[in-house]
N, CA, C, O and the ligand as a Tripos MOL2 file, in Angstrom:
@<TRIPOS>MOLECULE
protein
  261   259    66     0     0
PROTEIN
NO_CHARGES

@<TRIPOS>ATOM
      1 N          -8.6930    7.0050   -1.6460 N.3       1 MET1
      2 CA         -7.5430    7.8390   -1.9860 C.3       1 MET1
      3 C          -7.4400    7.9620   -3.5070 C.2       1 MET1
      4 O          -7.7300    7.0220   -4.2470 O.2       1 MET1
      5 N          -7.0200    9.1420   -3.9450 N.am      2 LYS2
      6 CA         -6.9660    9.3680   -5.3890 C.3       2 LYS2
      7 C          -5.5350    9.6150   -5.8530 C.2       2 LYS2
      8 O          -4.6580    9.9560   -5.0600 O.2       2 LYS2
      9 N          -5.3220    9.4360   -7.1460 N.am      3 THR3
     10 CA         -4.0490    9.7830   -7.7890 C.3       3 THR3
     11 C          -3.6360   11.1960   -7.3900 C.2       3 THR3
     12 O          -4.4350   12.1280   -7.4790 O.2       3 THR3
     13 N          -2.3910   11.3550   -6.9520 N.am      4 GLY4
     14 CA         -1.8670   12.6670   -6.6000 C.3       4 GLY4
     15 C          -1.9330   12.9590   -5.1140 C.2       4 GLY4
     16 O          -1.2180   13.8340   -4.6240 O.2       4 GLY4
     17 N          -2.7670   12.2510   -4.3980 N.am      5 GLN5
     18 CA         -2.8430   12.4670   -2.9570 C.3       5 GLN5
     19 C          -1.6760   11.7960   -2.2560 C.2       5 GLN5
     20 O          -1.0640   10.8640   -2.7780 O.2       5 GLN5
     21 N          -1.3800   12.2920   -1.0570 N.am      6 ASP6
     22 CA         -0.2810   11.7090   -0.2920 C.3       6 ASP6
     23 C          -0.7170   10.4110    0.3680 C.2       6 ASP6
     24 O          -1.8530   10.2700    0.8200 O.2       6 ASP6
     25 N           0.2110    9.4730    0.4120 N.am      7 VAL7
     26 CA         -0.0590    8.1950    1.0640 C.3       7 VAL7
     27 C           0.0860    8.3680    2.5630 C.2       7 VAL7
     28 O           1.1090    8.8610    3.0390 O.2       7 VAL7
     29 N          -0.9150    7.9710    3.2980 N.am      8 ARG8
     30 CA         -0.8930    8.1260    4.7550 C.3       8 ARG8
     31 C          -0.4800    6.8370    5.4600 C.2       8 ARG8
     32 O          -0.0180    6.8530    6.6010 O.2       8 ARG8
     33 N          -0.6600    5.7140    4.7490 N.am      9 GLU9
     34 CA         -0.4290    4.4310    5.3870 C.3       9 GLU9
     35 C           0.2440    3.4790    4.4030 C.2       9 GLU9
     36 O          -0.2230    3.2850    3.2810 O.2       9 GLU9
     37 N           1.3470    2.8930    4.8490 N.am     10 LEU10
     38 CA          2.0360    1.8980    4.0300 C.3      10 LEU10
     39 C           1.1070    0.7100    3.8100 C.2      10 LEU10
     40 O           0.5280    0.1830    4.7600 O.2      10 LEU10
     41 N           0.9690    0.2960    2.5740 N.am     11 GLY11
     42 CA          0.0940   -0.8350    2.3380 C.3      11 GLY11
     43 C          -0.0280   -1.1890    0.8730 C.2      11 GLY11
     44 O           0.5240   -0.5310   -0.0100 O.2      11 GLY11
     45 N          -0.7670   -2.2470    0.6540 N.am     12 LEU12
     46 CA         -1.0560   -2.6940   -0.6960 C.3      12 LEU12
     47 C          -2.3980   -2.0860   -1.1050 C.2      12 LEU12
     48 O          -3.4050   -2.2440   -0.4130 O.2      12 LEU12
     49 N          -2.3910   -1.3940   -2.2310 N.am     13 TYR13
     50 CA         -3.5950   -0.7080   -2.6880 C.3      13 TYR13
     51 C          -4.0060   -1.2580   -4.0490 C.2      13 TYR13
     52 O          -3.1700   -1.7070   -4.8320 O.2      13 TYR13
     53 N          -5.3070   -1.2150   -4.3120 N.am     14 ALA14
     54 CA         -5.8220   -1.6660   -5.6040 C.3      14 ALA14
     55 C          -6.5340   -0.5180   -6.2890 C.2      14 ALA14
     56 O          -7.3080    0.2020   -5.6570 O.2      14 ALA14
     57 N          -6.2790   -0.3390   -7.5790 N.am     15 SER15
     58 CA         -6.9450    0.7250   -8.3270 C.3      15 SER15
     59 C          -8.4010    0.3310   -8.5710 C.2      15 SER15
     60 O          -8.7210   -0.8320   -8.8180 O.2      15 SER15
     61 N          -9.2610    1.3310   -8.4920 N.am     16 ASP16
     62 CA        -10.6890    1.0940   -8.6310 C.3      16 ASP16
     63 C         -11.0560    0.6300  -10.0410 C.2      16 ASP16
     64 O         -11.9680   -0.1760  -10.2230 O.2      16 ASP16
     65 N         -10.3330    1.1510  -11.0340 N.am     17 CYS17
     66 CA        -10.6990    0.8880  -12.4320 C.3      17 CYS17
     67 C         -10.3100   -0.5210  -12.8740 C.2      17 CYS17
     68 O         -11.1090   -1.2190  -13.4980 O.2      17 CYS17
     69 N          -9.0770   -0.9440  -12.5500 N.am     18 CYS18
     70 CA         -8.5670   -2.2080  -13.0880 C.3      18 CYS18
     71 C          -8.2240   -3.2190  -12.0000 C.2      18 CYS18
     72 O          -7.8100   -4.3420  -12.2870 O.2      18 CYS18
     73 N          -8.4020   -2.8070  -10.7490 N.am     19 LEU19
     74 CA         -8.0200   -3.6650   -9.6220 C.3      19 LEU19
     75 C          -6.5540   -4.0590   -9.7020 C.2      19 LEU19
     76 O          -6.1640   -5.1530   -9.2930 O.2      19 LEU19
     77 N          -5.7510   -3.1500  -10.2360 N.am     20 GLU20
     78 CA         -4.3060   -3.3470  -10.2870 C.3      20 GLU20
     79 C          -3.7500   -3.0820   -8.8940 C.2      20 GLU20
     80 O          -4.0480   -2.0470   -8.2980 O.2      20 GLU20
     81 N          -2.9480   -4.0000   -8.3690 N.am     21 GLU21
     82 CA         -2.4490   -3.8340   -7.0120 C.3      21 GLU21
     83 C          -1.0470   -3.2410   -7.0210 C.2      21 GLU21
     84 O          -0.1780   -3.6510   -7.7910 O.2      21 GLU21
     85 N          -0.8550   -2.2610   -6.1370 N.am     22 MET22
     86 CA          0.4530   -1.6330   -5.9990 C.3      22 MET22
     87 C           0.7340   -1.3260   -4.5500 C.2      22 MET22
     88 O          -0.1730   -1.0680   -3.7580 O.2      22 MET22
     89 N           2.0240   -1.3580   -4.2160 N.am     23 LEU23
     90 CA          2.4480   -1.0440   -2.8660 C.3      23 LEU23
     91 C           2.8190    0.4370   -2.8030 C.2      23 LEU23
     92 O           3.6450    0.9100   -3.5840 O.2      23 LEU23
     93 N           2.2060    1.1600   -1.8730 N.am     24 PHE24
     94 CA          2.5660    2.5640   -1.6740 C.3      24 PHE24
     95 C           3.0540    2.7520   -0.2510 C.2      24 PHE24
     96 O           2.5300    2.1600    0.6930 O.2      24 PHE24
     97 N           4.0710    3.5910   -0.1200 N.am     25 ASP25
     98 CA          4.6460    3.8690    1.1900 C.3      25 ASP25
     99 C           4.2970    5.3030    1.5910 C.2      25 ASP25
    100 O           4.0010    6.1350    0.7330 O.2      25 ASP25
    101 N           4.3310    5.5870    2.8820 N.am     26 VAL26
    102 CA          4.1380    6.9620    3.3250 C.3      26 VAL26
    103 C           5.2270    7.8220    2.6980 C.2      26 VAL26
    104 O           6.3460    7.3570    2.4800 O.2      26 VAL26
    105 N           4.9020    9.0590    2.4120 N.am     27 ASN27
    106 CA          5.7680   10.0150    1.6990 C.3      27 ASN27
    107 C           5.7010    9.8230    0.1850 C.2      27 ASN27
    108 O           6.1860   10.6750   -0.5590 O.2      27 ASN27
    109 N           5.1140    8.7300   -0.2850 N.am     28 ASP28
    110 CA          4.7980    8.6080   -1.7050 C.3      28 ASP28
    111 C           3.5010    9.3700   -1.9600 C.2      28 ASP28
    112 O           2.7860    9.7280   -1.0250 O.2      28 ASP28
    113 N           3.2110    9.6090   -3.2190 N.am     29 SER29
    114 CA          1.8530   10.0300   -3.5340 C.3      29 SER29
    115 C           1.2800    8.9830   -4.4870 C.2      29 SER29
    116 O           2.0150    8.3140   -5.2130 O.2      29 SER29
    117 N          -0.0350    8.8560   -4.4680 N.am     30 PHE30
    118 CA         -0.6670    7.8280   -5.2810 C.3      30 PHE30
    119 C          -0.4460    8.1190   -6.7600 C.2      30 PHE30
    120 O          -0.6810    9.2330   -7.2280 O.2      30 PHE30
    121 N           0.0050    7.1150   -7.4790 N.am     31 SER31
    122 CA          0.2740    7.2810   -8.9040 C.3      31 SER31
    123 C          -0.9960    7.0180   -9.7100 C.2      31 SER31
    124 O          -2.0470    6.6800   -9.1660 O.2      31 SER31
    125 N          -0.8600    7.1850  -11.0190 N.am     32 ARG32
    126 CA         -1.9500    6.7830  -11.8910 C.3      32 ARG32
    127 C          -2.0250    5.2650  -11.9120 C.2      32 ARG32
    128 O          -1.0960    4.5770  -11.4880 O.2      32 ARG32
    129 N          -3.1190    4.7650  -12.4010 N.am     33 CYS33
    130 CA         -3.2630    3.3190  -12.5320 C.3      33 CYS33
    131 C          -2.1990    2.7920  -13.4790 C.2      33 CYS33
    132 O          -2.0960    3.2670  -14.6110 O.2      33 CYS33
    133 N          -1.3970    1.8130  -13.0380 N.am     34 PRO34
    134 CA         -0.3130    1.2810  -13.8790 C.3      34 PRO34
    135 C          -0.8420    0.5110  -15.0890 C.2      34 PRO34
    136 O          -0.1090    0.2630  -16.0460 O.2      34 PRO34
    137 N          -2.0950    0.1440  -15.0370 N.am     35 HIS35
    138 CA         -2.6580   -0.6580  -16.1320 C.3      35 HIS35
    139 C          -3.2070    0.2130  -17.2530 C.2      35 HIS35
    140 O          -2.8830    0.0020  -18.4220 O.2      35 HIS35
    141 N          -4.0460    1.2000  -16.9000 N.am     36 CYS36
    142 CA         -4.6780    2.0220  -17.9420 C.3      36 CYS36
    143 C          -4.1390    3.4510  -17.9650 C.2      36 CYS36
    144 O          -4.5370    4.2460  -18.8160 O.2      36 CYS36
    145 N          -3.2270    3.7880  -17.0310 N.am     37 SER37
    146 CA         -2.5790    5.1110  -16.9840 C.3      37 SER37
    147 C          -3.5410    6.2640  -16.7540 C.2      37 SER37
    148 O          -3.2110    7.4080  -17.0660 O.2      37 SER37
    149 N          -4.7050    5.9950  -16.2250 N.am     38 ARG38
    150 CA         -5.6450    7.0700  -15.9220 C.3      38 ARG38
    151 C          -5.5760    7.4340  -14.4510 C.2      38 ARG38
    152 O          -5.0660    6.6820  -13.6200 O.2      38 ARG38
    153 N          -6.1150    8.6310  -14.1520 N.am     39 LEU39
    154 CA         -6.3120    8.9850  -12.7550 C.3      39 LEU39
    155 C          -7.3090    7.9860  -12.1770 C.2      39 LEU39
    156 O          -8.2720    7.5960  -12.8370 O.2      39 LEU39
    157 N          -7.0630    7.5850  -10.9470 N.am     40 CYS40
    158 CA         -7.9670    6.5780  -10.3930 C.3      40 CYS40
    159 C          -8.0730    6.7130   -8.8870 C.2      40 CYS40
    160 O          -7.3470    7.4860   -8.2620 O.2      40 CYS40
    161 N          -8.9610    5.9720   -8.3350 N.am     41 GLU41
    162 CA         -9.0850    5.8580   -6.8870 C.3      41 GLU41
    163 C          -8.3380    4.6050   -6.4510 C.2      41 GLU41
    164 O          -8.3470    3.5760   -7.1270 O.2      41 GLU41
    165 N          -7.6940    4.7320   -5.3000 N.am     42 TRP42
    166 CA         -6.9680    3.5840   -4.7420 C.3      42 TRP42
    167 C          -7.6300    3.1440   -3.4530 C.2      42 TRP42
    168 O          -7.9470    3.9600   -2.5880 O.2      42 TRP42
    169 N          -7.8330    1.8600   -3.3400 N.am     43 GLU43
    170 CA         -8.3990    1.3310   -2.1080 C.3      43 GLU43
    171 C          -7.3740    0.4590   -1.3990 C.2      43 GLU43
    172 O          -6.6690   -0.3410   -2.0140 O.2      43 GLU43
    173 N          -7.3160    0.6410   -0.0880 N.am     44 LEU44
    174 CA         -6.3740   -0.1500    0.7080 C.3      44 LEU44
    175 C          -6.8350   -1.6040    0.7390 C.2      44 LEU44
    176 O          -7.9580   -1.9050    1.1450 O.2      44 LEU44
    177 N          -5.9580   -2.4930    0.3080 N.am     45 VAL45
    178 CA         -6.2630   -3.9270    0.3400 C.3      45 VAL45
    179 C          -5.7180   -4.5340    1.6240 C.2      45 VAL45
    180 O          -6.4150   -5.2480    2.3460 O.2      45 VAL45
    181 N          -4.4640   -4.2320    1.8840 N.am     46 ASP46
    182 CA         -3.7810   -4.8070    3.0400 C.3      46 ASP46
    183 C          -2.8030   -3.7940    3.6110 C.2      46 ASP46
    184 O          -1.9680   -3.2560    2.8830 O.2      46 ASP46
    185 N          -2.8980   -3.5360    4.8830 N.am     47 ALA47
    186 CA         -1.8880   -2.7060    5.5280 C.3      47 ALA47
    187 C          -0.6380   -3.5500    5.6810 C.2      47 ALA47
    188 O          -0.7140   -4.7470    5.9610 O.2      47 ALA47
    189 N           0.5030   -2.9260    5.4980 N.am     48 VAL48
    190 CA          1.7700   -3.6440    5.6090 C.3      48 VAL48
    191 C           2.4560   -3.2160    6.8960 C.2      48 VAL48
    192 O           2.5580   -2.0250    7.1920 O.2      48 VAL48
    193 N           2.9180   -4.1850    7.6490 N.am     49 VAL49
    194 CA          3.6320   -3.8890    8.8860 C.3      49 VAL49
    195 C           5.0720   -3.5420    8.5350 C.2      49 VAL49
    196 O           5.7570   -4.3400    7.8940 O.2      49 VAL49
    197 N           5.5470   -2.3660    8.9400 N.am     50 PRO50
    198 CA          6.9320   -1.9900    8.6440 C.3      50 PRO50
    199 C           7.9210   -2.9840    9.2400 C.2      50 PRO50
    200 O           7.6380   -3.6470   10.2380 O.2      50 PRO50
    201 N           9.0930   -3.0720    8.6020 N.am     51 TRP51
    202 CA         10.1000   -4.0600    9.0240 C.3      51 TRP51
    203 C          10.4610   -3.9090   10.4900 C.2      51 TRP51
    204 O          10.6420   -4.9060   11.1900 O.2      51 TRP51
    205 N          10.5680   -2.6760   10.9620 N.am     52 GLN52
    206 CA         10.9550   -2.4480   12.3500 C.3      52 GLN52
    207 C           9.9610   -3.1210   13.3000 C.2      52 GLN52
    208 O          10.3550   -3.7610   14.2750 O.2      52 GLN52
    209 N           8.6740   -2.9700   13.0020 N.am     53 ASP53
    210 CA          7.6470   -3.5780   13.8440 C.3      53 ASP53
    211 C           7.6690   -5.0940   13.7130 C.2      53 ASP53
    212 O           7.4300   -5.8140   14.6820 O.2      53 ASP53
    213 N           7.9600   -5.5760   12.4930 N.am     54 MET54
    214 CA          8.0310   -7.0000   12.2380 C.3      54 MET54
    215 C           9.1120   -7.6260   13.1200 C.2      54 MET54
    216 O           8.9170   -8.7020   13.6870 O.2      54 MET54
    217 N          10.2510   -6.9420   13.2290 N.am     55 ALA55
    218 CA         11.3600   -7.4430   14.0330 C.3      55 ALA55
    219 C          10.9380   -7.5460   15.4920 C.2      55 ALA55
    220 O          11.2770   -8.5070   16.1830 O.2      55 ALA55
    221 N          10.2010   -6.5520   15.9460 N.am     56 LYS56
    222 CA          9.7250   -6.5790   17.3260 C.3      56 LYS56
    223 C           8.8250   -7.7830   17.5500 C.2      56 LYS56
    224 O           8.9080   -8.4550   18.5780 O.2      56 LYS56
    225 N           7.9580   -8.0480   16.5680 N.am     57 LEU57
    226 CA          7.0550   -9.1850   16.6740 C.3      57 LEU57
    227 C           7.8440  -10.4790   16.7500 C.2      57 LEU57
    228 O           7.5150  -11.3770   17.5250 O.2      57 LEU57
    229 N           8.8930  -10.5660   15.9320 N.am     58 ASN58
    230 CA          9.7130  -11.7760   15.9180 C.3      58 ASN58
    231 C          10.3960  -12.0090   17.2610 C.2      58 ASN58
    232 O          10.5200  -13.1440   17.7230 O.2      58 ASN58
    233 N          10.8340  -10.9220   17.8740 N.am     59 ASP59
    234 CA         11.4440  -11.0310   19.1910 C.3      59 ASP59
    235 C          10.4570  -11.5810   20.2090 C.2      59 ASP59
    236 O          10.8370  -12.2510   21.1710 O.2      59 ASP59
    237 N           9.1890  -11.2860   19.9780 N.am     60 GLY60
    238 CA          8.1520  -11.7480   20.8950 C.3      60 GLY60
    239 C           7.6880  -13.1630   20.6280 C.2      60 GLY60
    240 O           6.6990  -13.6140   21.2040 O.2      60 GLY60
    241 N           8.4010  -13.8720   19.7500 N.am     61 GLY61
    242 CA          8.0700  -15.2560   19.5120 C.3      61 GLY61
    243 C           7.0870  -15.4600   18.3760 C.2      61 GLY61
    244 O           6.6100  -16.5730   18.1520 O.2      61 GLY61
    245 N           6.7820  -14.3840   17.6560 N.am     62 TYR62
    246 CA          5.8550  -14.4900   16.5440 C.3      62 TYR62
    247 C           6.5650  -15.1380   15.3570 C.2      62 TYR62
    248 O           7.6920  -14.7610   15.0330 O.2      62 TYR62
    249 N           5.9290  -16.0980   14.7130 N.am     63 GLU63
    250 CA          6.5230  -16.7270   13.5520 C.3      63 GLU63
    251 C           5.7290  -16.4060   12.3000 C.2      63 GLU63
    252 O           4.5350  -16.6910   12.2150 O.2      63 GLU63
    253 N           6.4010  -15.8130   11.3350 N.am     64 ALA64
    254 CA          5.7440  -15.4970   10.0620 C.3      64 ALA64
    255 C           5.5080  -16.7740    9.2730 C.2      64 ALA64
    256 O           6.3230  -17.6950    9.3260 O.2      64 ALA64
    257 N           4.4310  -16.8380    8.5630 N.am     65 ALA65
    258 CA          4.0840  -18.0460    7.8240 C.3      65 ALA65
    259 C           5.0170  -18.2190    6.6250 C.2      65 ALA65
    260 O           4.8840  -19.1840    5.8740 O.2      65 ALA65
    261 ZN         -6.9620    1.3200  -14.5410 Zn       66 ZN66
@<TRIPOS>BOND
     1     1     2 1
     2     2     3 1
     3     3     4 2
     4     3     5 am
     5     5     6 1
     6     6     7 1
     7     7     8 2
     8     7     9 am
     9     9    10 1
    10    10    11 1
    11    11    12 2
    12    11    13 am
    13    13    14 1
    14    14    15 1
    15    15    16 2
    16    15    17 am
    17    17    18 1
    18    18    19 1
    19    19    20 2
    20    19    21 am
    21    21    22 1
    22    22    23 1
    23    23    24 2
    24    23    25 am
    25    25    26 1
    26    26    27 1
    27    27    28 2
    28    27    29 am
    29    29    30 1
    30    30    31 1
    31    31    32 2
    32    31    33 am
    33    33    34 1
    34    34    35 1
    35    35    36 2
    36    35    37 am
    37    37    38 1
    38    38    39 1
    39    39    40 2
    40    39    41 am
    41    41    42 1
    42    42    43 1
    43    43    44 2
    44    43    45 am
    45    45    46 1
    46    46    47 1
    47    47    48 2
    48    47    49 am
    49    49    50 1
    50    50    51 1
    51    51    52 2
    52    51    53 am
    53    53    54 1
    54    54    55 1
    55    55    56 2
    56    55    57 am
    57    57    58 1
    58    58    59 1
    59    59    60 2
    60    59    61 am
    61    61    62 1
    62    62    63 1
    63    63    64 2
    64    63    65 am
    65    65    66 1
    66    66    67 1
    67    67    68 2
    68    67    69 am
    69    69    70 1
    70    70    71 1
    71    71    72 2
    72    71    73 am
    73    73    74 1
    74    74    75 1
    75    75    76 2
    76    75    77 am
    77    77    78 1
    78    78    79 1
    79    79    80 2
    80    79    81 am
    81    81    82 1
    82    82    83 1
    83    83    84 2
    84    83    85 am
    85    85    86 1
    86    86    87 1
    87    87    88 2
    88    87    89 am
    89    89    90 1
    90    90    91 1
    91    91    92 2
    92    91    93 am
    93    93    94 1
    94    94    95 1
    95    95    96 2
    96    95    97 am
    97    97    98 1
    98    98    99 1
    99    99   100 2
   100    99   101 am
   101   101   102 1
   102   102   103 1
   103   103   104 2
   104   103   105 am
   105   105   106 1
   106   106   107 1
   107   107   108 2
   108   107   109 am
   109   109   110 1
   110   110   111 1
   111   111   112 2
   112   111   113 am
   113   113   114 1
   114   114   115 1
   115   115   116 2
   116   115   117 am
   117   117   118 1
   118   118   119 1
   119   119   120 2
   120   119   121 am
   121   121   122 1
   122   122   123 1
   123   123   124 2
   124   123   125 am
   125   125   126 1
   126   126   127 1
   127   127   128 2
   128   127   129 am
   129   129   130 1
   130   130   131 1
   131   131   132 2
   132   131   133 am
   133   133   134 1
   134   134   135 1
   135   135   136 2
   136   135   137 am
   137   137   138 1
   138   138   139 1
   139   139   140 2
   140   139   141 am
   141   141   142 1
   142   142   143 1
   143   143   144 2
   144   143   145 am
   145   145   146 1
   146   146   147 1
   147   147   148 2
   148   147   149 am
   149   149   150 1
   150   150   151 1
   151   151   152 2
   152   151   153 am
   153   153   154 1
   154   154   155 1
   155   155   156 2
   156   155   157 am
   157   157   158 1
   158   158   159 1
   159   159   160 2
   160   159   161 am
   161   161   162 1
   162   162   163 1
   163   163   164 2
   164   163   165 am
   165   165   166 1
   166   166   167 1
   167   167   168 2
   168   167   169 am
   169   169   170 1
   170   170   171 1
   171   171   172 2
   172   171   173 am
   173   173   174 1
   174   174   175 1
   175   175   176 2
   176   175   177 am
   177   177   178 1
   178   178   179 1
   179   179   180 2
   180   179   181 am
   181   181   182 1
   182   182   183 1
   183   183   184 2
   184   183   185 am
   185   185   186 1
   186   186   187 1
   187   187   188 2
   188   187   189 am
   189   189   190 1
   190   190   191 1
   191   191   192 2
   192   191   193 am
   193   193   194 1
   194   194   195 1
   195   195   196 2
   196   195   197 am
   197   197   198 1
   198   198   199 1
   199   199   200 2
   200   199   201 am
   201   201   202 1
   202   202   203 1
   203   203   204 2
   204   203   205 am
   205   205   206 1
   206   206   207 1
   207   207   208 2
   208   207   209 am
   209   209   210 1
   210   210   211 1
   211   211   212 2
   212   211   213 am
   213   213   214 1
   214   214   215 1
   215   215   216 2
   216   215   217 am
   217   217   218 1
   218   218   219 1
   219   219   220 2
   220   219   221 am
   221   221   222 1
   222   222   223 1
   223   223   224 2
   224   223   225 am
   225   225   226 1
   226   226   227 1
   227   227   228 2
   228   227   229 am
   229   229   230 1
   230   230   231 1
   231   231   232 2
   232   231   233 am
   233   233   234 1
   234   234   235 1
   235   235   236 2
   236   235   237 am
   237   237   238 1
   238   238   239 1
   239   239   240 2
   240   239   241 am
   241   241   242 1
   242   242   243 1
   243   243   244 2
   244   243   245 am
   245   245   246 1
   246   246   247 1
   247   247   248 2
   248   247   249 am
   249   249   250 1
   250   250   251 1
   251   251   252 2
   252   251   253 am
   253   253   254 1
   254   254   255 1
   255   255   256 2
   256   255   257 am
   257   257   258 1
   258   258   259 1
   259   259   260 2
@<TRIPOS>SUBSTRUCTURE
     1 MET1         2 RESIDUE 1 A MET
     2 LYS2         6 RESIDUE 1 A LYS
     3 THR3        10 RESIDUE 1 A THR
     4 GLY4        14 RESIDUE 1 A GLY
     5 GLN5        18 RESIDUE 1 A GLN
     6 ASP6        22 RESIDUE 1 A ASP
     7 VAL7        26 RESIDUE 1 A VAL
     8 ARG8        30 RESIDUE 1 A ARG
     9 GLU9        34 RESIDUE 1 A GLU
    10 LEU10       38 RESIDUE 1 A LEU
    11 GLY11       42 RESIDUE 1 A GLY
    12 LEU12       46 RESIDUE 1 A LEU
    13 TYR13       50 RESIDUE 1 A TYR
    14 ALA14       54 RESIDUE 1 A ALA
    15 SER15       58 RESIDUE 1 A SER
    16 ASP16       62 RESIDUE 1 A ASP
    17 CYS17       66 RESIDUE 1 A CYS
    18 CYS18       70 RESIDUE 1 A CYS
    19 LEU19       74 RESIDUE 1 A LEU
    20 GLU20       78 RESIDUE 1 A GLU
    21 GLU21       82 RESIDUE 1 A GLU
    22 MET22       86 RESIDUE 1 A MET
    23 LEU23       90 RESIDUE 1 A LEU
    24 PHE24       94 RESIDUE 1 A PHE
    25 ASP25       98 RESIDUE 1 A ASP
    26 VAL26      102 RESIDUE 1 A VAL
    27 ASN27      106 RESIDUE 1 A ASN
    28 ASP28      110 RESIDUE 1 A ASP
    29 SER29      114 RESIDUE 1 A SER
    30 PHE30      118 RESIDUE 1 A PHE
    31 SER31      122 RESIDUE 1 A SER
    32 ARG32      126 RESIDUE 1 A ARG
    33 CYS33      130 RESIDUE 1 A CYS
    34 PRO34      134 RESIDUE 1 A PRO
    35 HIS35      138 RESIDUE 1 A HIS
    36 CYS36      142 RESIDUE 1 A CYS
    37 SER37      146 RESIDUE 1 A SER
    38 ARG38      150 RESIDUE 1 A ARG
    39 LEU39      154 RESIDUE 1 A LEU
    40 CYS40      158 RESIDUE 1 A CYS
    41 GLU41      162 RESIDUE 1 A GLU
    42 TRP42      166 RESIDUE 1 A TRP
    43 GLU43      170 RESIDUE 1 A GLU
    44 LEU44      174 RESIDUE 1 A LEU
    45 VAL45      178 RESIDUE 1 A VAL
    46 ASP46      182 RESIDUE 1 A ASP
    47 ALA47      186 RESIDUE 1 A ALA
    48 VAL48      190 RESIDUE 1 A VAL
    49 VAL49      194 RESIDUE 1 A VAL
    50 PRO50      198 RESIDUE 1 A PRO
    51 TRP51      202 RESIDUE 1 A TRP
    52 GLN52      206 RESIDUE 1 A GLN
    53 ASP53      210 RESIDUE 1 A ASP
    54 MET54      214 RESIDUE 1 A MET
    55 ALA55      218 RESIDUE 1 A ALA
    56 LYS56      222 RESIDUE 1 A LYS
    57 LEU57      226 RESIDUE 1 A LEU
    58 ASN58      230 RESIDUE 1 A ASN
    59 ASP59      234 RESIDUE 1 A ASP
    60 GLY60      238 RESIDUE 1 A GLY
    61 GLY61      242 RESIDUE 1 A GLY
    62 TYR62      246 RESIDUE 1 A TYR
    63 GLU63      250 RESIDUE 1 A GLU
    64 ALA64      254 RESIDUE 1 A ALA
    65 ALA65      258 RESIDUE 1 A ALA
    66 ZN66       261 GROUP 0 **** ****
């Protein structure tokens, strides 16, 4: 994913240039790299489970670490 593109998946992303990690949500668009302020590519590091789904998991006996 590149700077200016729409975010399709909530998650933690890392910029290709500086490996700066940022959280992007759906309906956001990818920003420039916060470290060097250049256009960059973003790679998904970790998908984030939305709070609503997290609550469902908790109801099912799931315990967050
Ligand atoms: Zn950078």
